[in-house]
C-alpha positions, 0 to 999 in steps of 0.5 A, a space after each residue: 067470196 060473191 062480188 058483193 063481198 069484193 065490191 068491198 073489199 079494201 085488198 082488191 081495191 089496192 090491189 090494182 096498181 093504178 088504183 094504187 096510184 090514184 090513192 097516192 095522189 090522193 095522199 098528196 093533196 087535199 082532194 083532187 078532182 077527175 080531171 088532174 087525175 085523169 092527167 096522171 094516166 095514158 088513160 080516159 076519164 071512164 076508165 078511170 071513174 071506173 077505178 075511183 067507183 072501185 076505190 070509193 066502194 072499198 071506203 077509201 075515197 070519197 067525193 063531193 061536188 062542187 060546181 059541174 066537177 067532183 072531187 077526189 079525198 082519200 079516207 085512209 081508215 081502211 087502209 088500217 085494216 091492211 095495216 093491221 095485217 101486215 103488220 103479222 108479217 112484219 113480227 114474223 120476218 124480223 123474228 127469222 131475220 134474228 135466228 138467223 144472224 144468231 145462225 150465222 153469228 154460230 
């Protein structure tokens, strides 16, 4: 896979724990300015901005200018792809759990 594809890949975007925390923070708020997001991490503004850029490239985050600050908002639509992918494995493990239960009951 080349770098262009990876930049837009939702799985690459959510692979990092910092980005997952940003997603969680944005899910709990309508939108947040960069300074409020940065306050939640032990890293500088530039590092948080780089994580936000990756989330933006995967279309997980949108932003808008409000005066001098930039505010960020979560776009959950790309996460549907992850949910769909995980639902297959949820079904798989549920079937395995039922099979194991039946074996143990015998």
